[in-house]
C-alpha positions in Angstrom: 0.0 0.0 0.0 1.2 3.5 -0.8 2.0 5.9 2.0 -0.5 8.6 2.9 2.1 11.3 2.3 2.6 10.1 -1.3 -1.2 10.0 -1.9 -1.6 13.5 -0.5 1.3 14.9 -2.6 0.0 13.3 -5.8 -3.5 14.6 -5.3 -2.2 18.0 -4.6 -0.2 18.2 -7.8 -3.2 16.8 -9.8 -5.5 19.5 -8.3 -3.0 22.3 -9.2 -2.6 21.0 -12.8 -6.4 20.9 -13.2 -6.8 24.4 -12.1 -4.4 25.6 -14.8 -6.6 24.2 -17.5 -8.7 26.7 -19.3 -6.8 29.7 -18.1 -3.8 29.7 -20.5 -5.3 32.2 -22.9 -7.4 29.7 -24.9 -11.2 29.8 -24.8 -11.7 26.3 -23.3 -13.6 27.2 -20.1 -16.5 25.3 -21.5 -14.8 22.0 -20.9 -15.6 21.9 -17.2 -17.0 23.9 -14.4 -15.0 24.0 -11.2 -18.0 25.1 -9.1 -20.2 22.2 -10.3 -20.9 19.1 -8.2 -21.6 17.0 -11.2 -20.2 13.5 -11.1 -17.7 14.4 -13.8 -15.0 12.2 -12.3 -17.1 9.1 -12.5 -17.4 8.4 -8.7 -20.6 6.6 -9.2 -18.7 4.1 -11.2 -15.8 4.0 -8.8 -16.2 0.4 -7.8 -13.9 -2.5 -8.6 -15.0 -4.7 -11.4 -17.6 -2.3 -13.0 -17.3 -2.2 -16.8 -14.1 -4.2 -16.5 -12.1 -1.2 -15.3 -10.1 -0.8 -12.2 -10.7 2.3 -9.9 -7.4 3.8 -11.0 -8.4 3.4 -14.7 -11.5 5.4 -14.0 -9.4 8.3 -12.6 -7.1 8.2 -15.7 -10.1 8.2 -18.1 -11.7 11.1 -16.3 -8.6 13.2 -16.3 -8.0 12.3 -20.0 -11.4 13.8 -20.8 -10.4 17.0 -19.0 -7.1 17.3 -20.8 -8.4 16.5 -24.3 -7.2 19.3 -26.6 -4.7 20.5 -24.1 -1.4 19.3 -25.5 0.8 21.5 -23.3 -0.9 20.2 -20.1 -1.3 16.5 -21.0 2.4 15.8 -20.6 2.3 17.1 -17.1 -0.9 15.1 -16.3 0.8 11.9 -17.7 3.7 12.4 -15.3 1.3 12.8 -12.4 -0.7 9.7 -13.4 2.4 7.7 -13.8 3.6 8.7 -10.3 0.2 7.8 -8.8 0.3 4.5 -10.8 3.7 3.6 -9.3 2.9 4.6 -5.7 -0.9 4.1 -5.2 -1.5 0.4 -5.3 -5.2 -0.4 -4.6 -5.5 -3.9 -3.2 -7.9 -6.3 -4.9 -10.7 -6.5 -2.2 -14.3 -7.6 -2.6 -16.8 -5.0 -3.6 -17.9 -2.8 -0.8 -14.8 -3.4 1.4 -12.6 -0.7 -0.1 -12.2 2.6 1.7 -14.4 4.4 -0.8 -17.0 1.7 -0.8 -17.2 1.9 3.0 -17.4 5.6 2.8 -20.2 5.7 0.3 -22.2 2.9 2.0 -22.2 4.9 5.3 -25.4 6.9 4.9 -26.1 7.6 8.6 -24.4 8.2 12.0 -23.1 5.1 13.8 -25.5 3.7 16.4 -22.8 3.3 19.1 -19.5 4.9 20.0 -16.7 3.3 21.9 -15.9 5.2 25.1 -12.3 5.4 26.3 -11.8 4.3 29.9 -11.0 7.8 31.2 -14.2 9.2 29.7 -16.2 6.2 30.9 -15.2 7.0 34.5 -16.5 10.5 34.1 -19.7 9.3 32.4 -20.4 6.6 34.9 -20.2 3.8 32.3 -18.1 0.8 31.6 -15.5 1.1 28.8 -17.4 -1.6 26.9 -20.8 0.1 27.2 -22.1 1.7 24.0 -23.6 5.1 23.9 -26.8 4.5 22.0 -28.6 7.2 20.0 -31.4 8.9 21.9 -34.6 9.9 20.1 -35.8 13.3 21.3 -38.9 13.5 19.0 -41.2 12.5 21.9 -39.7 14.7 24.5 -42.0 17.5 25.6 -41.6 20.5 27.9 -43.1 19.8 31.2 -44.6 22.8 33.2 -45.0 22.3 36.9 -48.6 22.4 38.0 -49.6 25.6 39.8 -50.4 25.3 43.5 -53.9 24.4 44.3 -55.8 24.1 47.6 -58.4 21.7 46.1 -58.7 18.2 47.5 -57.0 15.6 45.3 -57.9 12.5 47.4 -54.4 12.1 48.9 -55.5 13.3 52.3 -57.4 10.1 53.0 -60.9 8.7 53.3 -63.4 10.9 55.0 -65.5 9.6 57.9 -68.1 11.3 60.1 -67.6 11.0 63.8 -70.4 11.9 66.2 -69.5 14.0 69.3 -71.4 15.7 72.1 -71.1 18.9 70.0 -72.3 17.5 66.7 -70.7 15.5 63.9 -67.2 16.3 62.7 -65.4 15.2 59.6 -62.2 13.1 60.0 -59.9 11.9 57.2 -57.8 8.8 57.6 -54.8 7.6 55.6 -53.3 4.2 56.4 -53.9 1.5 58.9 -54.9 2.8 62.4 -53.0 -0.2 63.9 -49.8 1.7 62.9 -48.4 4.6 64.9 -50.7 7.5 64.5 -50.1 11.2 63.6 -53.1 13.3 64.4 -53.4 16.7 62.9 -55.6 19.8 63.7 -55.9 22.8 61.4 -55.7 26.6 61.8 -58.3 29.4 61.3 -59.8 29.6 57.8 -58.4 26.2 56.8 -59.2 22.6 57.0 -57.3 19.3 56.8 -57.0 19.6 53.0 -55.9 23.3 52.7 -53.6 23.1 55.8 -51.9 19.7 55.5 -52.4 18.1 52.0 -49.5 19.8 50.3 -47.2 19.3 53.3 -47.8 15.6 53.6 -47.4 15.3 49.8 -43.9 16.8 50.0 -41.6 13.9 48.9 -39.4 13.8 52.0 -42.5 14.0 54.3 -44.1 11.1 52.4 -41.0 9.0 53.0 -40.9 9.9 56.7 -44.6 9.0 57.4 -44.6 6.0 55.1 -45.3 3.6 58.0 -47.6 5.9 60.0 -51.3 6.3 60.0 -52.4 9.9 59.4 -55.7 11.1 61.1 -56.9 14.6 60.1 -59.5 16.2 62.4 -61.7 19.1 61.3 -63.4 21.5 63.6 -67.2 21.5 63.2 -68.4 23.0 59.9 -64.9 23.7 58.6 -64.4 20.8 56.1 -64.6 21.5 52.4 -68.1 21.8 51.2 -69.6 21.9 54.7 -73.2 23.1 54.9 -74.0 26.2 57.0 -74.5 25.3 60.7 -78.1 25.6 61.8 -79.5 28.6 63.6 -79.1 28.3 67.4 -76.1 26.0 67.1 -73.8 26.5 70.1 -70.3 26.3 68.9 -68.0 24.3 71.2 -65.4 26.2 73.2 -61.7 25.5 72.8 -61.8 23.2 75.8 -64.7 21.4 74.2 -63.0 21.2 70.9 -60.2 19.3 72.6 -62.7 16.9 73.9 -63.8 16.0 70.4 -60.3 14.6 69.9 -61.2 12.0 72.6 -64.2 11.0 70.5 -62.0 10.6 67.4 -59.5 8.5 69.4 -62.2 6.2 70.7 -63.9 5.9 67.3 -60.8 4.6 65.6 -59.5 2.7 68.7 -56.3 4.7 68.9 -54.2 4.1 71.9 -51.9 7.1 71.6 -50.8 9.5 68.9 -48.3 12.2 67.9 -50.1 15.5 67.6 -49.4 17.9 64.8 -51.2 21.2 65.1 -51.0 24.7 63.6 -52.3 27.9 65.2 -55.8 27.2 66.6 -55.1 23.5 66.1 -51.9 23.7 68.1 -53.8 25.3 71.0 -56.4 22.5 70.9 -53.8 19.7 71.0 -51.9 21.4 73.8 -55.1 21.5 75.8 -55.7 17.8 75.1 -52.1 16.8 76.0 -52.3 18.8 79.3 -55.5 17.0 80.3 -54.7 13.5 78.9 -50.9 13.1 79.1 -50.9 9.3 78.7 -52.7 9.6 75.3 -50.1 11.8 73.6 -46.6 10.5 72.7 -45.3 13.9 71.4 -46.5 17.2 70.0 -45.4 19.2 67.0 -46.9 22.7 67.4 -46.7 25.5 64.9 -47.4 29.1 66.1 -48.9 27.9 69.3 -50.4 30.5 71.7 -50.8 29.5 75.4 -52.4 32.7 76.6 -55.8 34.3 76.2 -56.5 36.7 73.3 -55.1 40.2 73.7 -57.1 43.4 73.3 -55.9 44.1 69.8 -56.6 40.6 68.6 -60.0 40.6 70.3 -61.0 44.0 68.7 -60.0 43.0 65.2 -61.7 39.6 65.4 -64.9 41.0 66.8 -65.2 43.3 63.8 -64.5 40.3 61.5 -67.0 38.1 63.3 -69.8 40.7 62.7 -69.4 40.4 58.9 -68.7 36.7 58.9 -71.9 35.8 60.8 -73.9 37.6 58.1 -72.2 35.5 55.5 -70.0 38.2 54.1 -66.3 37.8 53.5 -64.9 41.4 53.5 -61.6 42.6 52.2 -60.6 43.5 55.8 -61.4 39.9 56.9 -59.3 38.4 54.1 -56.4 40.7 54.9 -56.6 39.7 58.6 -56.5 36.0 57.7 -53.5 36.5 55.5 -51.8 38.4 58.2 -52.6 35.6 60.7 -51.0 33.0 58.5 -48.2 34.9 56.8 -47.3 37.8 59.0 -45.2 40.2 56.8 -47.1 39.4 53.6 -44.9 41.6 51.4 -41.8 39.5 52.2 -43.5 36.1 51.7 -44.0 34.0 48.6 -46.5 36.2 46.6 -47.8 33.3 44.5 -48.7 31.4 47.6 -50.3 34.5 49.1 -52.4 34.9 46.0 -53.6 31.3 46.2 -54.6 31.7 49.8 -56.3 35.1 49.1 -58.4 33.5 46.4 -59.3 30.6 48.8 -60.4 33.0 51.6 -62.5 35.1 49.1 -64.3 32.3 47.3 -64.1 28.9 49.1 -64.9 29.5 52.7 -68.2 29.2 54.5 -68.2 32.6 56.2 -70.9 31.8 58.7 -69.2 28.7 60.0 -65.8 30.4 60.1 -67.3 33.3 62.2 -68.4 30.8 64.8 -64.9 29.2 65.0 -63.2 32.6 65.2 -65.5 33.6 68.0 -64.6 30.5 69.9 -60.9 31.1 69.4 -60.8 34.7 70.7 -62.8 33.5 73.8 -60.1 31.0 74.7 -58.8 30.9 78.2 -55.2 30.5 79.3 -53.7 27.0 79.2 -52.7 27.4 82.8 -49.4 25.5 82.4 -46.3 26.2 84.3 -42.6 25.3 84.1 -41.7 23.3 87.2 -38.0 22.3 87.6 -38.4 20.6 91.0 -38.9 16.8 90.3 -40.8 16.5 93.6 -43.4 19.1 92.6 -43.9 18.2 88.9 -46.6 15.7 89.6 -48.7 18.3 91.4 -48.7 21.0 88.7 -50.5 21.5 85.4 -47.9 21.0 82.6 -47.3 19.3 79.3 -45.5 16.1 80.1 -44.5 14.9 76.6 -41.8 16.1 74.2 -42.8 19.3 72.3 -41.3 20.6 69.1 -42.3 24.3 69.1 -42.0 25.9 65.6 -42.4 29.4 64.3 -41.1 31.5 61.4 -39.2 34.8 61.4 -42.0 36.5 59.4 -44.8 35.1 61.5 -46.8 37.4 63.8 -46.8 34.7 66.5 -43.2 34.7 67.4 -43.8 36.2 70.8 -46.6 33.7 71.5 -44.3 30.8 70.8 -41.5 32.3 73.0 -44.0 32.7 75.9 -45.3 29.2 75.3 -41.8 27.8 75.3 -41.0 29.5 78.6 -43.9 27.6 80.2 -42.6 24.2 79.1 -40.2 21.8 80.8 -36.8 22.7 79.1 -35.9 19.0 79.1 -39.0 18.2 77.1 -39.2 21.2 74.7 -37.4 22.4 71.6 -38.1 25.9 70.1 -37.2 26.5 66.5 -37.5 29.6 64.3 -37.2 29.1 60.6 -35.9 32.0 58.5 -37.3 33.7 55.4 -40.9 32.5 55.6 -44.2 33.2 57.3 -46.4 30.2 56.5 -43.7 27.8 57.5 -45.1 24.4 56.5 -45.9 25.7 53.0 -42.9 28.0 52.4 -40.2 25.9 54.0 -41.5 22.3 54.1 -38.1 20.8 53.7 -36.8 22.3 56.9 -39.9 21.3 58.9 -39.6 17.8 57.6 -36.0 17.5 58.6 -36.8 18.8 62.1 -39.8 16.4 62.3 -37.6 13.5 61.3 -35.0 14.2 64.0 -37.8 14.8 66.5 -39.3 11.4 65.8 -35.9 9.8 66.2 -35.7 11.4 69.6 -38.9 9.6 70.5 -37.5 6.2 69.7 -38.8 5.8 66.2 -36.5 4.4 63.6 -37.0 7.1 61.0 -34.9 7.3 57.9 -35.1 9.9 55.2 -35.8 7.1 52.7 -39.0 6.0 54.2 -39.1 4.0 57.4 -41.3 5.5 60.1 -42.2 2.8 62.6 -41.4 2.2 66.2 -39.4 -0.9 66.4 -41.2 -3.9 67.9 -38.2 -6.1 68.2 -36.4 -6.5 71.5 -32.9 -5.2 72.2 -30.5 -6.3 74.9 -29.5 -3.4 77.2 -26.9 -4.1 80.0 -27.7 -7.8 79.8 -31.5 -7.4 80.2 -34.1 -7.6 77.4 -35.8 -4.3 76.8 -38.2 -3.1 74.2 -37.0 -0.3 72.0 -40.4 1.3 72.6 -39.4 2.0 76.2 -36.1 3.7 75.2 -36.1 7.4 75.0 -33.3 9.8 74.0 -33.1 12.3 76.9 -31.0 14.8 75.0 -32.8 16.8 72.4 -31.6 16.4 68.8 -32.3 20.1 68.3 -31.3 22.7 70.8 -33.5 25.7 70.1 -32.0 26.4 66.7 -32.8 29.2 64.3 -32.8 27.6 60.9 
């Protein structure tokens, strides 16, 4: 086989000699057109064995046609062809196996590419793996769905539970024989609008994978609830906490972890104070332990007057937004808009007015912080672990600080999350991480990838057999952090 350098040199000289043809003063430009892509060189016939000619003969014939009538150039072309004939020896190979045959038969990109080892290590593939072609014709741009407060069925199956203060709606997800997380909502919301998005958050779904979730609604606050009848006496905050007992008995729940927001946090704190053996732990967001102040009472009285007449005024909507978000202008404006539309169009104003009236009439929890172990059994206090959460834009920071000062410091953790107001909607990832660590502190084997059950197996401790259920971590995993 001839060397590449010889081939390159020969073709270069041929090209130069061809360019000189037709520009020596004679009118022979009509012989060929250098800008044409016509198959003038006979490439289509450039296959061994066609018409009995070799590939090199085809080249000589084509160039002879070009040089016809050009005596002064033919001698130079003959020298070039002779040089190529001496140096360029094309081996006798079957049709289709020559270089040109392979080149012409390749009509599309290869389906796989060999990857060098160093590139394979970067791409995460083995050197022998092939990089297959990827068809992108079916790939479509996916736009994330906008936030909605409408029920999508993920919050569980609804059931009606009868209580001394009328029927209430409860939604249950999972088997009640599993450990139970019981939730209670805030003002102007229900189990769907308050908790659905939070429990659908991917990390939260993994955490509660092996829990049963029980959502409790205050009377007349569930989605699509009819207006409560005239003369209905709405239960007080203490009586609302008693409805939790009815739910617990209805579903045969032995104990639960409470998760409450705002009004719901106050209800669950009352229940845990009265029935400490029924509550394993509490996660309370924006919890107030005192009675309503004069400013809150005055604003809410004005709102109640309009709500009881079935009117949702602009002032009432603004107050509800302030109650949930605090510094509205610094919060997520898309989320604020969603909640504003919900308050304006989706609420039963009359039923909400009754609930707001009950909330501003609340009495003090009456709990105290007692550090003397000998006196703890005689005082009113919350005796379970409490995760007390607020946000730096929330209007309830002082309420949570006061509440935290009335809790046993060995059982409480206060946490303020930055850059949000409605904390479980604007910063769900931080709340989920705190909740996961909190559950681990209660003896639950909780992992971020989805195990959330209290171990039923037995573990040997100091030579004795003890259930993991009885083990508690005395040191808080969180020490009053600001996240």
